N, CA and C atoms as an extended XYZ file, in Angstrom:
576
Properties=species:S:1:pos:R:3:atomname:S:1:resname:S:1:resid:I:1 pbc="F F F"
N        13.185        8.515       53.668 N   UNK     1
C        14.312        8.803       54.533 CA  UNK     1
C        14.327        7.864       55.735 C   UNK     1
N        13.163        7.591       56.307 N   UNK     2
C        13.101        6.710       57.474 CA  UNK     2
C        13.583        5.307       57.134 C   UNK     2
N        13.278        4.836       55.912 N   UNK     3
C        13.720        3.498       55.503 CA  UNK     3
C        15.239        3.447       55.421 C   UNK     3
N        15.848        4.537       54.967 N   UNK     4
C        17.300        4.603       54.830 CA  UNK     4
C        17.954        4.507       56.207 C   UNK     4
N        17.405        5.209       57.181 N   UNK     5
C        17.942        5.170       58.546 CA  UNK     5
C        17.734        3.791       59.152 C   UNK     5
N        16.565        3.219       58.933 N   UNK     6
C        16.280        1.878       59.463 CA  UNK     6
C        17.255        0.851       58.897 C   UNK     6
N        17.563        0.957       57.617 N   UNK     7
C        18.522        0.035       56.993 CA  UNK     7
C        19.901        0.174       57.636 C   UNK     7
N        20.320        1.407       57.917 N   UNK     8
C        21.610        1.628       58.582 CA  UNK     8
C        21.591        1.031       59.988 C   UNK     8
N        20.486        1.201       60.693 N   UNK     9
C        20.367        0.630       62.042 CA  UNK     9
C        20.508       -0.889       62.002 C   UNK     9
N        19.930       -1.507       60.989 N   UNK    10
C        20.037       -2.965       60.851 CA  UNK    10
C        21.472       -3.382       60.547 C   UNK    10
N        22.176       -2.601       59.729 N   UNK    11
C        23.554       -2.954       59.364 CA  UNK    11
C        24.511       -2.863       60.545 C   UNK    11
N        24.241       -1.988       61.510 N   UNK    12
C        25.170       -1.837       62.644 CA  UNK    12
C        24.654       -2.472       63.932 C   UNK    12
N        23.510       -3.118       63.892 N   UNK    13
C        22.886       -3.661       65.109 CA  UNK    13
C        23.817       -4.570       65.902 C   UNK    13
N        24.555       -5.444       65.226 N   UNK    14
C        25.430       -6.386       65.943 CA  UNK    14
C        26.549       -5.669       66.696 C   UNK    14
N        26.926       -4.492       66.227 N   UNK    15
C        27.993       -3.721       66.882 CA  UNK    15
C        27.526       -3.104       68.194 C   UNK    15
N        26.220       -2.988       68.351 N   UNK    16
C        25.657       -2.341       69.538 CA  UNK    16
C        25.093       -3.337       70.549 C   UNK    16
N        25.218       -4.630       70.258 N   UNK    17
C        24.756       -5.649       71.202 CA  UNK    17
C        25.690       -5.690       72.407 C   UNK    17
N        25.149       -5.881       73.613 N   UNK    18
C        26.006       -5.967       74.803 CA  UNK    18
C        27.000       -7.128       74.687 C   UNK    18
N        28.102       -6.997       75.383 N   UNK    19
C        29.100       -8.057       75.456 CA  UNK    19
C        28.999       -8.663       76.847 C   UNK    19
N        28.610       -9.923       76.908 N   UNK    20
C        28.394      -10.588       78.202 CA  UNK    20
C        27.498       -9.752       79.110 C   UNK    20
N        26.464       -9.164       78.521 N   UNK    21
C        25.503       -8.386       79.286 CA  UNK    21
C        25.944       -6.975       79.616 C   UNK    21
N        27.088       -6.550       79.114 N   UNK    22
C        27.575       -5.207       79.450 CA  UNK    22
C        28.441       -4.617       78.345 C   UNK    22
N        29.500       -3.914       78.772 N   UNK    23
C        30.365       -3.200       77.834 CA  UNK    23
C        31.681       -3.914       77.553 C   UNK    23
N        31.871       -5.095       78.136 N   UNK    24
C        33.112       -5.816       77.900 CA  UNK    24
C        34.243       -5.266       78.735 C   UNK    24
N        35.444       -5.320       78.183 N   UNK    25
C        36.651       -4.957       78.934 CA  UNK    25
C        37.322       -3.727       78.335 C   UNK    25
N        38.203       -3.128       79.108 N   UNK    26
C        39.005       -2.003       78.628 CA  UNK    26
C        40.094       -2.564       77.715 C   UNK    26
N        40.125       -2.133       76.474 N   UNK    27
C        41.090       -2.664       75.515 CA  UNK    27
C        42.234       -1.677       75.256 C   UNK    27
N        42.435       -0.728       76.151 N   UNK    28
C        43.467        0.290       75.956 CA  UNK    28
C        44.850       -0.302       75.711 C   UNK    28
N        45.130       -1.457       76.295 N   UNK    29
C        46.448       -2.076       76.144 CA  UNK    29
C        46.367       -3.385       75.368 C   UNK    29
N        45.290       -3.568       74.644 N   UNK    30
C        45.058       -4.778       73.861 CA  UNK    30
C        45.845       -4.715       72.548 C   UNK    30
N        46.323       -5.849       72.104 N   UNK    31
C        47.102       -5.933       70.870 CA  UNK    31
C        46.300       -5.446       69.661 C   UNK    31
N        45.030       -5.795       69.596 N   UNK    32
C        44.207       -5.356       68.465 CA  UNK    32
C        44.023       -3.842       68.459 C   UNK    32
N        43.869       -3.251       69.637 N   UNK    33
C        43.731       -1.798       69.704 CA  UNK    33
C        45.030       -1.133       69.250 C   UNK    33
N        46.165       -1.708       69.649 N   UNK    34
C        47.459       -1.183       69.193 CA  UNK    34
C        47.575       -1.254       67.671 C   UNK    34
N        47.060       -2.327       67.079 N   UNK    35
C        47.087       -2.461       65.616 CA  UNK    35
C        46.324       -1.312       64.959 C   UNK    35
N        45.163       -1.002       65.502 N   UNK    36
C        44.357        0.094       64.953 CA  UNK    36
C        45.110        1.416       65.078 C   UNK    36
N        45.644        1.677       66.266 N   UNK    37
C        46.371        2.938       66.474 CA  UNK    37
C        47.577        3.040       65.543 C   UNK    37
N        48.323        1.943       65.399 N   UNK    38
C        49.498        1.957       64.526 CA  UNK    38
C        49.113        2.242       63.079 C   UNK    38
N        48.007        1.662       62.627 N   UNK    39
C        47.547        1.921       61.255 CA  UNK    39
C        47.145        3.382       61.080 C   UNK    39
N        46.344        3.892       62.000 N   UNK    40
C        45.842        5.263       61.831 CA  UNK    40
C        46.938        6.304       62.043 C   UNK    40
N        47.975        5.956       62.787 N   UNK    41
C        49.094        6.890       62.962 CA  UNK    41
C        49.867        7.093       61.663 C   UNK    41
N        49.697        6.184       60.710 N   UNK    42
C        50.343        6.332       59.406 CA  UNK    42
C        49.846        7.583       58.685 C   UNK    42
N        48.676        8.072       59.066 N   UNK    43
C        48.123        9.271       58.432 CA  UNK    43
C        49.011       10.486       58.648 C   UNK    43
N        49.738       10.499       59.760 N   UNK    44
C        50.611       11.640       60.044 CA  UNK    44
C        52.081       11.292       59.832 C   UNK    44
N        52.333       10.167       59.181 N   UNK    45
C        53.696        9.715       58.925 CA  UNK    45
C        54.354       10.567       57.844 C   UNK    45
N        55.585       10.958       58.084 N   UNK    46
C        56.330       11.734       57.097 CA  UNK    46
C        56.870       10.849       55.976 C   UNK    46
N        56.888        9.541       56.198 N   UNK    47
C        57.435        8.623       55.193 CA  UNK    47
C        56.410        8.262       54.115 C   UNK    47
N        55.196        8.771       54.241 N   UNK    48
C        54.184        8.538       53.221 CA  UNK    48
C        53.482        7.197       53.316 C   UNK    48
N        53.558        6.556       54.477 N   UNK    49
C        52.863        5.283       54.647 CA  UNK    49
C        51.361        5.500       54.475 C   UNK    49
N        50.681        4.460       54.006 N   UNK    50
C        49.245        4.539       53.754 CA  UNK    50
C        48.503        3.689       54.777 C   UNK    50
N        47.463        4.251       55.336 N   UNK    51
C        46.637        3.540       56.314 CA  UNK    51
C        45.804        2.477       55.603 C   UNK    51
N        45.813        1.276       56.141 N   UNK    52
C        44.998        0.183       55.607 CA  UNK    52
C        43.632        0.240       56.297 C   UNK    52
N        42.708        1.001       55.709 N   UNK    53
C        41.391        1.203       56.313 CA  UNK    53
C        40.598       -0.093       56.401 C   UNK    53
N        40.812       -1.000       55.459 N   UNK    54
C        40.122       -2.288       55.508 CA  UNK    54
C        40.497       -3.077       56.747 C   UNK    54
N        41.776       -3.083       57.066 N   UNK    55
C        42.261       -3.765       58.269 CA  UNK    55
C        41.707       -3.103       59.529 C   UNK    55
N        41.696       -1.782       59.543 N   UNK    56
C        41.152       -1.044       60.691 CA  UNK    56
C        39.679       -1.392       60.878 C   UNK    56
N        38.937       -1.476       59.784 N   UNK    57
C        37.503       -1.787       59.868 CA  UNK    57
C        37.268       -3.183       60.428 C   UNK    57
N        37.997       -4.169       59.927 N   UNK    58
C        37.818       -5.550       60.390 CA  UNK    58
C        38.136       -5.661       61.878 C   UNK    58
N        39.259       -5.100       62.289 N   UNK    59
C        39.668       -5.175       63.696 CA  UNK    59
C        38.693       -4.418       64.590 C   UNK    59
N        38.239       -3.268       64.136 N   UNK    60
C        37.282       -2.473       64.925 CA  UNK    60
C        35.977       -3.234       65.123 C   UNK    60
N        35.485       -3.858       64.067 N   UNK    61
C        34.247       -4.656       64.175 CA  UNK    61
C        34.419       -5.768       65.203 C   UNK    61
N        35.544       -6.475       65.122 N   UNK    62
C        35.798       -7.575       66.060 CA  UNK    62
C        35.787       -7.076       67.503 C   UNK    62
N        36.448       -5.970       67.746 N   UNK    63
C        36.501       -5.430       69.109 CA  UNK    63
C        35.104       -5.057       69.587 C   UNK    63
N        34.353       -4.318       68.769 N   UNK    64
C        33.024       -3.858       69.188 CA  UNK    64
C        32.037       -5.001       69.376 C   UNK    64
N        32.183       -6.059       68.604 N   UNK    65
C        31.259       -7.191       68.722 CA  UNK    65
C        31.662       -8.179       69.812 C   UNK    65
N        32.974       -8.320       70.063 N   UNK    66
C        33.433       -9.403       70.928 CA  UNK    66
C        34.143       -8.983       72.207 C   UNK    66
N        34.734       -7.769       72.229 N   UNK    67
C        35.582       -7.423       73.370 CA  UNK    67
C        35.129       -6.219       74.179 C   UNK    67
N        34.768       -5.140       73.495 N   UNK    68
C        34.591       -3.884       74.225 CA  UNK    68
C        33.689       -2.902       73.488 C   UNK    68
N        32.896       -2.184       74.255 N   UNK    69
C        32.172       -1.031       73.730 CA  UNK    69
C        33.070        0.162       74.035 C   UNK    69
N        33.908        0.471       73.074 N   UNK    70
C        34.925        1.509       73.230 CA  UNK    70
C        34.637        2.625       72.232 C   UNK    70
N        34.470        3.835       72.743 N   UNK    71
C        34.113        4.980       71.910 CA  UNK    71
C        35.172        5.257       70.848 C   UNK    71
N        36.442        5.093       71.216 N   UNK    72
C        37.521        5.340       70.252 CA  UNK    72
C        37.403        4.388       69.068 C   UNK    72
N        37.150        3.121       69.370 N   UNK    73
C        37.033        2.111       68.315 CA  UNK    73
C        35.806        2.386       67.443 C   UNK    73
N        34.715        2.820       68.057 N   UNK    74
C        33.522        3.181       67.281 CA  UNK    74
C        33.835        4.340       66.331 C   UNK    74
N        34.616        5.305       66.787 N   UNK    75
C        35.007        6.429       65.921 CA  UNK    75
C        35.914        5.963       64.788 C   UNK    75
N        36.831        5.047       65.090 N   UNK    76
C        37.681        4.500       64.023 CA  UNK    76
C        36.830        3.796       62.969 C   UNK    76
N        35.885        2.976       63.423 N   UNK    77
C        35.042        2.250       62.475 CA  UNK    77
C        34.148        3.208       61.687 C   UNK    77
N        33.606        4.218       62.342 N   UNK    78
C        32.781        5.208       61.641 CA  UNK    78
C        33.601        5.917       60.559 C   UNK    78
N        34.870        6.174       60.844 N   UNK    79
C        35.752        6.790       59.849 CA  UNK    79
C        35.962        5.846       58.670 C   UNK    79
N        36.194        4.574       58.970 N   UNK    80
C        36.343        3.571       57.899 CA  UNK    80
C        35.102        3.548       57.020 C   UNK    80
N        33.936        3.589       57.651 N   UNK    81
C        32.682        3.552       56.894 CA  UNK    81
C        32.577        4.775       55.973 C   UNK    81
N        32.979        5.942       56.455 N   UNK    82
C        32.940        7.150       55.621 CA  UNK    82
C        33.912        7.039       54.455 C   UNK    82
N        35.043        6.423       54.700 N   UNK    83
C        36.070        6.314       53.667 CA  UNK    83
C        35.754        5.248       52.628 C   UNK    83
N        34.671        4.493       52.821 N   UNK    84
C        34.234        3.534       51.798 CA  UNK    84
C        33.775        4.264       50.541 C   UNK    84
N        33.404        5.518       50.699 N   UNK    85
C        32.963        6.304       49.555 CA  UNK    85
C        31.488        6.170       49.233 C   UNK    85
N        30.706        5.675       50.202 N   UNK    86
C        29.265        5.548       49.976 CA  UNK    86
C        28.495        6.329       51.037 C   UNK    86
N        27.354        6.833       50.650 N   UNK    87
C        26.513        7.533       51.614 CA  UNK    87
C        26.008        6.551       52.659 C   UNK    87
N        25.740        5.314       52.262 N   UNK    88
C        25.337        4.303       53.245 CA  UNK    88
C        26.409        4.123       54.313 C   UNK    88
N        27.674        4.160       53.920 N   UNK    89
C        28.760        4.055       54.889 CA  UNK    89
C        28.729        5.192       55.895 C   UNK    89
N        28.494        6.401       55.401 N   UNK    90
C        28.388        7.564       56.291 CA  UNK    90
C        27.226        7.374       57.261 C   UNK    90
N        26.086        6.945       56.740 N   UNK    91
C        24.911        6.725       57.593 CA  UNK    91
C        25.195        5.658       58.643 C   UNK    91
N        25.871        4.578       58.243 N   UNK    92
C        26.223        3.529       59.203 CA  UNK    92
C        27.075        4.103       60.333 C   UNK    92
N        28.050        4.933       59.984 N   UNK    93
C        28.910        5.534       61.000 CA  UNK    93
C        28.142        6.439       61.946 C   UNK    93
N        27.263        7.251       61.397 N   UNK    94
C        26.457        8.146       62.233 CA  UNK    94
C        25.545        7.358       63.168 C   UNK    94
N        24.906        6.323       62.634 N   UNK    95
C        24.000        5.501       63.451 CA  UNK    95
C        24.783        4.763       64.536 C   UNK    95
N        25.964        4.253       64.186 N   UNK    96
C        26.809        3.575       65.175 CA  UNK    96
C        27.177        4.519       66.318 C   UNK    96
N        27.633        5.714       65.992 N   UNK    97
C        28.063        6.651       67.033 CA  UNK    97
C        26.895        7.138       67.882 C   UNK    97
N        25.749        7.352       67.266 N   UNK    98
C        24.571        7.725       68.052 CA  UNK    98
C        24.160        6.566       68.954 C   UNK    98
N        24.176        5.358       68.401 N   UNK    99
C        23.771        4.182       69.167 CA  UNK    99
C        24.663        3.906       70.358 C   UNK    99
N        25.976        3.990       70.161 N   UNK   100
C        26.889        3.708       71.274 CA  UNK   100
C        26.778        4.804       72.334 C   UNK   100
N        26.507        6.029       71.897 N   UNK   101
C        26.321        7.131       72.847 CA  UNK   101
C        25.032        6.931       73.636 C   UNK   101
N        23.946        6.636       72.946 N   UNK   102
C        22.653        6.438       73.615 CA  UNK   102
C        22.678        5.261       74.581 C   UNK   102
N        23.290        4.179       74.168 N   UNK   103
C        23.193        2.925       74.906 CA  UNK   103
C        24.257        2.752       75.992 C   UNK   103
N        25.454        3.296       75.758 N   UNK   104
C        26.581        2.954       76.633 CA  UNK   104
C        27.346        4.154       77.196 C   UNK   104
N        26.827        5.356       77.057 N   UNK   105
C        27.581        6.555       77.425 CA  UNK   105
C        28.215        6.466       78.815 C   UNK   105
N        27.457        6.088       79.811 N   UNK   106
C        27.966        6.103       81.187 CA  UNK   106
C        28.991        5.015       81.468 C   UNK   106
N        28.917        3.897       80.747 N   UNK   107
C        29.736        2.737       81.090 CA  UNK   107
C        30.800        2.355       80.071 C   UNK   107
N        30.713        2.871       78.843 N   UNK   108
C        31.670        2.455       77.811 CA  UNK   108
C        33.065        2.982       78.121 C   UNK   108
N        34.006        2.533       77.304 N   UNK   109
C        35.399        2.951       77.441 CA  UNK   109
C        35.720        3.985       76.369 C   UNK   109
N        36.688        4.866       76.593 N   UNK   110
C        37.303        5.139       77.884 CA  UNK   110
C        36.260        5.668       78.874 C   UNK   110
N        36.533        5.487       80.166 N   UNK   111
C        35.546        5.899       81.174 CA  UNK   111
C        35.254        7.402       81.120 C   UNK   111
N        34.133        7.785       81.698 N   UNK   112
C        33.713        9.196       81.692 CA  UNK   112
C        34.779       10.142       82.236 C   UNK   112
N        35.561        9.674       83.185 N   UNK   113
C        36.598       10.550       83.756 CA  UNK   113
C        37.667       10.902       82.714 C   UNK   113
N        37.664       10.187       81.589 N   UNK   114
C        38.599       10.476       80.491 CA  UNK   114
C        37.845       11.124       79.322 C   UNK   114
N        37.034       12.101       79.658 N   UNK   115
C        36.182       12.778       78.680 CA  UNK   115
C        36.996       13.374       77.530 C   UNK   115
N        38.178       13.879       77.817 N   UNK   116
C        38.989       14.483       76.754 CA  UNK   116
C        39.409       13.455       75.705 C   UNK   116
N        39.634       12.213       76.137 N   UNK   117
C        39.983       11.157       75.173 CA  UNK   117
C        38.811       10.912       74.228 C   UNK   117
N        37.616       10.887       74.778 N   UNK   118
C        36.427       10.718       73.937 CA  UNK   118
C        36.270       11.918       73.003 C   UNK   118
N        36.396       13.106       73.552 N   UNK   119
C        36.207       14.327       72.762 CA  UNK   119
C        37.230       14.423       71.633 C   UNK   119
N        38.463       14.046       71.925 N   UNK   120
C        39.500       14.080       70.899 CA  UNK   120
C        39.156       13.205       69.706 C   UNK   120
N        38.514       12.086       69.977 N   UNK   121
C        38.128       11.185       68.893 CA  UNK   121
C        37.017       11.777       68.032 C   UNK   121
N        36.140       12.564       68.625 N   UNK   122
C        35.083       13.217       67.837 CA  UNK   122
C        35.715       14.156       66.812 C   UNK   122
N        36.656       14.969       67.270 N   UNK   123
C        37.336       15.891       66.367 CA  UNK   123
C        38.082       15.158       65.259 C   UNK   123
N        38.769       14.084       65.630 N   UNK   124
C        39.532       13.292       64.664 CA  UNK   124
C        38.600       12.678       63.627 C   UNK   124
N        37.513       12.047       64.088 N   UNK   125
C        36.538       11.418       63.193 CA  UNK   125
C        35.943       12.446       62.227 C   UNK   125
N        35.547       13.589       62.739 N   UNK   126
C        34.945       14.620       61.899 CA  UNK   126
C        35.923       15.085       60.824 C   UNK   126
N        37.156       15.313       61.219 N   UNK   127
C        38.192       15.772       60.284 CA  UNK   127
C        38.472       14.717       59.210 C   UNK   127
N        38.721       13.488       59.642 N   UNK   128
C        39.062       12.413       58.708 CA  UNK   128
C        37.902       12.082       57.768 C   UNK   128
N        36.699       12.157       58.272 N   UNK   129
C        35.529       11.798       57.466 CA  UNK   129
C        35.093       12.945       56.564 C   UNK   129
N        34.981       14.121       57.128 N   UNK   130
C        34.487       15.269       56.369 CA  UNK   130
C        35.328       15.601       55.159 C   UNK   130
N        36.645       15.430       55.276 N   UNK   131
C        37.518       15.781       54.157 CA  UNK   131
C        37.325       14.875       52.950 C   UNK   131
N        36.932       13.615       53.159 N   UNK   132
C        36.683       12.733       52.009 CA  UNK   132
C        35.233       12.809       51.540 C   UNK   132
N        34.321       13.083       52.442 N   UNK   133
C        32.895       13.135       52.089 CA  UNK   133
C        32.572       14.259       51.113 C   UNK   133
N        33.289       15.340       51.210 N   UNK   134
C        32.986       16.519       50.401 CA  UNK   134
C        33.044       16.198       48.900 C   UNK   134
N        33.827       15.191       48.528 N   UNK   135
C        34.014       14.853       47.116 CA  UNK   135
C        33.145       13.700       46.621 C   UNK   135
N        32.230       13.212       47.438 N   UNK   136
C        31.360       12.119       46.989 CA  UNK   136
C        30.552       12.567       45.775 C   UNK   136
N        30.451       11.718       44.746 N   UNK   137
C        29.591       12.052       43.605 CA  UNK   137
C        28.126       11.794       43.974 C   UNK   137
N        27.313       12.801       43.859 N   UNK   138
C        25.902       12.689       44.243 CA  UNK   138
C        25.005       12.620       43.019 C   UNK   138
N        23.945       11.828       43.151 N   UNK   139
C        22.960       11.669       42.080 CA  UNK   139
C        21.578       11.961       42.658 C   UNK   139
N        20.599       12.222       41.803 N   UNK   140
C        19.249       12.516       42.307 CA  UNK   140
C        18.705       11.443       43.248 C   UNK   140
N        19.041       10.183       42.999 N   UNK   141
C        18.523        9.111       43.860 CA  UNK   141
C        19.132        9.116       45.265 C   UNK   141
N        20.121        9.955       45.505 N   UNK   142
C        20.733       10.064       46.834 CA  UNK   142
C        20.008       11.045       47.754 C   UNK   142
N        19.002       11.750       47.246 N   UNK   143
C        18.342       12.787       48.046 CA  UNK   143
C        17.851       12.296       49.402 C   UNK   143
N        17.205       11.146       49.449 N   UNK   144
C        16.707       10.617       50.724 CA  UNK   144
C        17.834       10.332       51.698 C   UNK   144
N        18.923        9.744       51.193 N   UNK   145
C        20.070        9.438       52.045 CA  UNK   145
C        20.763       10.716       52.516 C   UNK   145
N        20.831       11.709       51.638 N   UNK   146
C        21.433       12.995       52.020 CA  UNK   146
C        20.608       13.653       53.125 C   UNK   146
N        19.291       13.633       52.989 N   UNK   147
C        18.432       14.202       54.035 CA  UNK   147
C        18.583       13.426       55.344 C   UNK   147
N        18.741       12.100       55.246 N   UNK   148
C        18.960       11.283       56.444 CA  UNK   148
C        20.288       11.647       57.103 C   UNK   148
N        21.331       11.858       56.296 N   UNK   149
C        22.637       12.254       56.841 CA  UNK   149
C        22.539       13.609       57.537 C   UNK   149
N        21.770       14.520       56.950 N   UNK   150
C        21.567       15.836       57.568 CA  UNK   150
C        20.869       15.685       58.915 C   UNK   150
N        19.798       14.909       58.938 N   UNK   151
C        19.045       14.713       60.182 CA  UNK   151
C        19.905       14.024       61.252 C   UNK   151
N        20.590       12.956       60.869 N   UNK   152
C        21.405       12.208       61.832 CA  UNK   152
C        22.583       13.026       62.351 C   UNK   152
N        23.287       13.719       61.456 N   UNK   153
C        24.460       14.481       61.896 CA  UNK   153
C        24.059       15.669       62.762 C   UNK   153
N        22.967       16.301       62.422 N   UNK   154
C        22.462       17.420       63.231 CA  UNK   154
C        22.052       16.925       64.624 C   UNK   154
N        21.355       15.790       64.671 N   UNK   155
C        20.940       15.213       65.949 CA  UNK   155
C        22.119       14.773       66.793 C   UNK   155
N        23.121       14.151       66.157 N   UNK   156
C        24.310       13.704       66.885 CA  UNK   156
C        25.093       14.897       67.418 C   UNK   156
N        25.183       15.953       66.627 N   UNK   157
C        25.859       17.176       67.059 CA  UNK   157
C        25.201       17.734       68.322 C   UNK   157
N        23.884       17.789       68.342 N   UNK   158
C        23.155       18.294       69.519 CA  UNK   158
C        23.329       17.360       70.717 C   UNK   158
N        23.250       16.055       70.475 N   UNK   159
C        23.418       15.074       71.550 CA  UNK   159
C        24.797       15.199       72.184 C   UNK   159
N        25.821       15.266       71.356 N   UNK   160
C        27.185       15.365       71.886 CA  UNK   160
C        27.442       16.714       72.544 C   UNK   160
N        26.853       17.763       72.023 N   UNK   161
C        27.017       19.077       72.663 CA  UNK   161
C        26.542       18.992       74.113 C   UNK   161
N        25.448       18.272       74.330 N   UNK   162
C        24.907       18.077       75.672 CA  UNK   162
C        25.798       17.150       76.499 C   UNK   162
N        26.209       16.033       75.934 N   UNK   163
C        26.985       15.029       76.674 CA  UNK   163
C        28.395       15.513       77.017 C   UNK   163
N        29.068       16.133       76.056 N   UNK   164
C        30.455       16.546       76.265 CA  UNK   164
C        30.585       17.875       77.000 C   UNK   164
N        29.558       18.707       76.917 N   UNK   165
C        29.632       20.009       77.568 CA  UNK   165
C        30.810       20.814       77.044 C   UNK   165
N        31.582       21.377       77.956 N   UNK   166
C        32.702       22.255       77.582 CA  UNK   166
C        33.816       21.532       76.825 C   UNK   166
N        33.841       20.216       76.860 N   UNK   167
C        34.889       19.451       76.175 CA  UNK   167
C        34.566       19.179       74.708 C   UNK   167
N        33.347       19.523       74.285 N   UNK   168
C        32.915       19.167       72.937 CA  UNK   168
C        33.671       19.965       71.880 C   UNK   168
N        34.386       19.260       70.973 N   UNK   169
C        35.130       19.965       69.933 CA  UNK   169
C        34.287       20.312       68.711 C   UNK   169
N        33.069       19.797       68.677 N   UNK   170
C        32.222       19.996       67.507 CA  UNK   170
C        32.586       19.006       66.411 C   UNK   170
N        31.766       18.977       65.392 N   UNK   171
C        32.015       18.104       64.240 CA  UNK   171
C        31.905       18.930       62.961 C   UNK   171
N        32.682       20.004       62.937 N   UNK   172
C        32.595       21.018       61.895 CA  UNK   172
C        32.824       20.455       60.499 C   UNK   172
N        33.913       19.727       60.291 N   UNK   173
C        34.228       19.222       58.948 CA  UNK   173
C        33.126       18.308       58.423 C   UNK   173
N        32.647       17.416       59.267 N   UNK   174
C        31.605       16.493       58.834 CA  UNK   174
C        30.301       17.237       58.559 C   UNK   174
N        29.923       18.137       59.449 N   UNK   175
C        28.681       18.898       59.238 CA  UNK   175
C        28.791       19.763       57.978 C   UNK   175
N        29.970       20.348       57.739 N   UNK   176
C        30.165       21.131       56.515 CA  UNK   176
C        29.974       20.259       55.274 C   UNK   176
N        30.514       19.043       55.317 N   UNK   177
C        30.376       18.132       54.175 CA  UNK   177
C        28.912       17.770       53.946 C   UNK   177
N        28.187       17.486       55.012 N   UNK   178
C        26.768       17.128       54.866 CA  UNK   178
C        25.972       18.324       54.345 C   UNK   178
N        26.243       19.511       54.870 N   UNK   179
C        25.538       20.699       54.365 CA  UNK   179
C        25.845       20.926       52.877 C   UNK   179
N        27.078       20.643       52.486 N   UNK   180
C        27.454       20.732       51.070 CA  UNK   180
C        26.621       19.747       50.249 C   UNK   180
N        26.452       18.534       50.771 N   UNK   181
C        25.608       17.543       50.084 CA  UNK   181
C        24.191       18.072       49.896 C   UNK   181
N        23.636       18.632       50.966 N   UNK   182
C        22.254       19.130       50.914 CA  UNK   182
C        22.127       20.202       49.824 C   UNK   182
N        23.115       21.085       49.741 N   UNK   183
C        23.079       22.168       48.747 CA  UNK   183
C        23.295       21.676       47.319 C   UNK   183
N        24.115       20.640       47.145 N   UNK   184
C        24.550       20.286       45.792 CA  UNK   184
C        23.958       18.998       45.227 C   UNK   184
N        23.250       18.234       46.032 N   UNK   185
C        22.678       16.983       45.517 CA  UNK   185
C        21.646       17.313       44.438 C   UNK   185
N        21.820       16.771       43.227 N   UNK   186
C        20.867       17.073       42.152 CA  UNK   186
C        19.455       16.607       42.513 C   UNK   186
N        18.507       17.407       42.165 N   UNK   187
C        17.099       17.062       42.403 CA  UNK   187
C        16.587       16.262       41.211 C   UNK   187
N        15.649       15.389       41.477 N   UNK   188
C        15.055       14.621       40.382 CA  UNK   188
C        14.194       15.546       39.528 C   UNK   188
N        14.262       15.319       38.244 N   UNK   189
C        13.428       16.107       37.332 CA  UNK   189
C        11.970       15.703       37.531 C   UNK   189
N        11.063       16.672       37.507 N   UNK   190
C         9.648       16.333       37.667 CA  UNK   190
C         9.180       15.425       36.535 C   UNK   190
N         8.321       14.501       36.874 N   UNK   191
C         7.786       13.573       35.868 CA  UNK   191
C         6.703       14.282       35.058 C   UNK   191
N         6.710       14.052       33.726 N   UNK   192
C         5.718       14.742       32.875 CA  UNK   192
C         4.307       14.260       33.116 C   UNK   192
């Protein structure tokens, strides 16, 4: 399980590197941030438009690596990772969100005074991710990754409960999906 978490940490390391020694700039009015919002708003479109998650992922990576340590963008990217349909993607998202919280909580964007904006993204990420995760096909070889997802999501839930305080919306859908994985992941047959 530890190797699985370490691999996820390596995959997201570049996203957690400081930008010019800090958190970069506020991208609230940046064209790339608008692109992400416009894509994800398609999810609630009555016209049946489809969100281009690949585009959201590419733009989110660029912002986190080059422009800003923005919690909203980290949540968008974590959602993209979950929607890849792999447990590694889920682990990458969890590690990214824990990392940005641990490393940049006080200084990242949106600023602390906009706690509700941060909290709203937690609820959105959990909802968008948990609903697709529940249907992942699990195999016996996924047991270590499933246990890692349980450990990481439980730890992140506790960390955010502390950080957000009364504003914390919880991560019910995602935690439900992970608990479902723990219950339903096939166990390896004992070797004769």
